[in-house]
C-alpha positions in Angstrom: 4.5 23.6 -11.5 8.1 23.1 -11.2 10.1 22.3 -8.4 13.9 21.4 -7.9 14.5 17.4 -7.6 15.8 18.5 -3.9 12.3 18.6 -3.3 10.9 15.7 -4.9 9.1 13.3 -2.3 7.5 10.3 -1.9 3.8 10.3 -3.2 4.5 12.6 -5.8 3.4 13.1 -9.3 6.2 14.2 -11.2 6.2 14.5 -15.9 9.4 12.2 -16.7 10.0 11.9 -20.3 6.4 13.5 -21.7 4.4 10.3 -18.7 2.7 11.0 -15.6 5.1 8.6 -13.2 4.5 8.4 -9.3 7.5 9.0 -6.8 7.5 5.4 -5.1 11.0 6.3 -2.9 13.6 8.8 -2.6 17.3 9.5 -1.7 19.1 12.2 -1.6 22.7 11.5 -2.3 26.2 13.7 -2.1 29.1 11.0 -3.3 32.6 12.5 -1.9 34.0 15.0 -4.6 30.8 14.7 -7.0 27.9 16.8 -7.0 24.8 15.6 -4.8 22.2 14.3 -6.6 18.3 12.9 -6.0 18.0 8.9 -6.6 13.8 8.2 -7.4 12.5 5.0 -7.9 8.8 6.1 -9.8 6.4 4.1 -11.7 4.7 5.0 -15.0 1.0 5.7 -14.7 0.5 4.6 -19.0 2.8 1.4 -18.6 2.8 0.8 -14.9 6.2 -0.2 -15.0 8.9 0.7 -12.0 12.4 2.4 -12.9 14.9 4.1 -10.9 15.9 7.6 -12.2 18.8 10.6 -11.1 18.1 14.3 -11.1 20.9 16.6 -10.8 19.9 18.2 -7.1 19.0 21.9 -8.9 17.4 20.2 -11.9 13.3 21.5 -12.3 11.0 18.8 -12.4 7.0 19.1 -13.3 5.3 18.2 -10.5 1.1 17.2 -11.2 -1.8 17.4 -9.3 -2.4 14.5 -6.9 -5.7 14.0 -4.9 -7.3 11.7 -2.2 -10.3 10.5 -1.1 -11.6 8.1 1.2 -13.3 5.0 -0.1 -14.8 1.9 1.0 -14.2 -1.4 -0.3 -17.5 -2.5 -1.8 -17.5 -5.9 -2.8 -15.3 -8.0 -6.2 -17.1 -8.2 -9.5 -16.0 -10.7 -11.9 -12.1 -9.6 -11.5 -12.3 -6.7 -9.9 -12.5 -4.6 -6.6 -15.2 -2.0 -6.3 -14.8 1.0 -4.2 -17.3 3.6 -3.0 -16.9 7.2 -1.9 -19.1 6.8 1.3 -21.0 10.7 1.1 -21.6 10.7 -2.7 -21.8 6.9 -3.2 -19.6 7.3 -6.4 -17.8 3.9 -7.0 -15.1 3.3 -9.0 -13.6 0.1 -9.6 -9.6 -1.3 -9.7 -8.2 -3.9 -11.6 -6.4 -6.7 -9.0 -2.9 -5.5 -10.4 -3.5 -1.9 -8.7 -4.2 -3.3 -5.8 -1.5 -5.0 -5.1 -0.8 -7.0 -2.0 -3.7 -5.2 0.0 -6.0 -7.4 -1.2 -4.9 -9.5 1.3 -6.5 -6.9 3.9 -9.4 -5.7 2.6 -12.4 -6.9 3.8 -16.4 -5.3 3.1 -16.8 -2.0 4.2 -13.8 -1.3 4.8 -12.2 2.0 4.5 -9.1 3.1 2.3 -7.8 6.1 1.0 -7.2 6.3 -2.9 -4.9 8.5 -5.1 -6.1 10.5 -7.9 -3.5 11.6 -10.3 -5.6 13.4 -13.4 -8.7 12.1 -12.0 -7.2 8.4 -12.6 -6.7 6.1 -9.3 -3.4 5.1 -9.6 -2.9 4.2 -5.6 -4.9 2.8 -2.6 -3.9 3.2 1.1 -4.9 1.1 3.7 -4.6 1.9 7.5 -1.7 1.2 9.4 -3.4 -2.1 10.9 -6.8 -3.5 10.2 -9.1 -6.0 12.6 -9.3 -9.7 10.7 -10.9 -12.7 12.1 -9.2 -16.0 12.2 -10.3 -18.6 10.2 -7.9 -21.4 10.6 -5.8 -22.3 13.4 -4.2 -25.5 14.4 -4.4 -25.8 18.4 -1.3 -24.6 20.3 0.2 -27.7 22.2 0.8 -27.2 26.2 4.0 -26.8 27.4 5.1 -25.5 24.0 5.2 -22.4 25.2 9.2 -21.1 24.3 9.7 -17.7 24.1 7.5 -16.3 21.2 6.5 -19.4 19.8 4.5 -18.6 16.7 1.6 -21.2 14.4 0.6 -19.7 11.4 -2.7 -19.1 10.7 -5.3 -18.7 7.9 -7.4 -14.8 7.9 -10.9 -14.2 6.3 -9.3 -12.7 3.6 -7.4 -15.9 2.5 -4.3 -15.0 3.8 -1.9 -16.8 6.0 0.3 -15.5 8.9 2.4 -16.3 12.0 0.4 -15.5 14.9 1.1 -16.6 19.2 0.1 -19.8 20.3 -2.5 -18.1 22.0 -4.9 -17.5 19.1 -7.6 -19.8 18.6 -10.0 -19.9 15.5 -12.6 -17.5 15.4 -10.8 -15.0 17.4 -10.4 -11.2 15.6 -6.7 -10.5 15.4 -5.2 -6.7 14.4 -2.3 -7.1 11.6 0.0 -4.6 9.9 -0.4 -3.9 6.5 3.0 -2.9 5.9 4.3 -5.7 6.6 1.9 -8.3 6.9 2.7 -9.3 10.7 0.6 -10.1 13.7 -0.2 -7.2 16.5 -2.6 -8.3 18.6 -6.2 -9.2 19.3 -8.6 -6.9 18.1 
């Protein structure tokens, strides 16, 4: 199916230079007296490399079918992440480079959405926030309570983030998966 470049959106899969690519970002531009164009950041599924490309706003772009499914993180074996589909118990194995920074927020039975292009998993999406346990955190010093004073805390996944002074070891906190910032107590 072909669409106009104006209709290309983030999350779509398109054919570009005989390769299937995921659209990571799009921007529509109309510079002064020139013709409008669409600038897109895409990632090749063959090479896993990202690049910036431009399309004329009326240019035709071929779209590839994309499907999404819910999976739960099961375990990490050797160097790969294994996810299970909760109803059929079908498993998929994803390499660390595919999981990317999401590994900092994944715990056992964590629910994720996996995007497939031509039955190949290409992207995993986490929920906006996750609840994680604080495993290491220094005690806040009494009287050290100026506005928004933060301290480092290590979470169960191994990532370190900044948390307010009142957070103690063993507490469960909510973390924003897009920014890696503390949100609230869980």
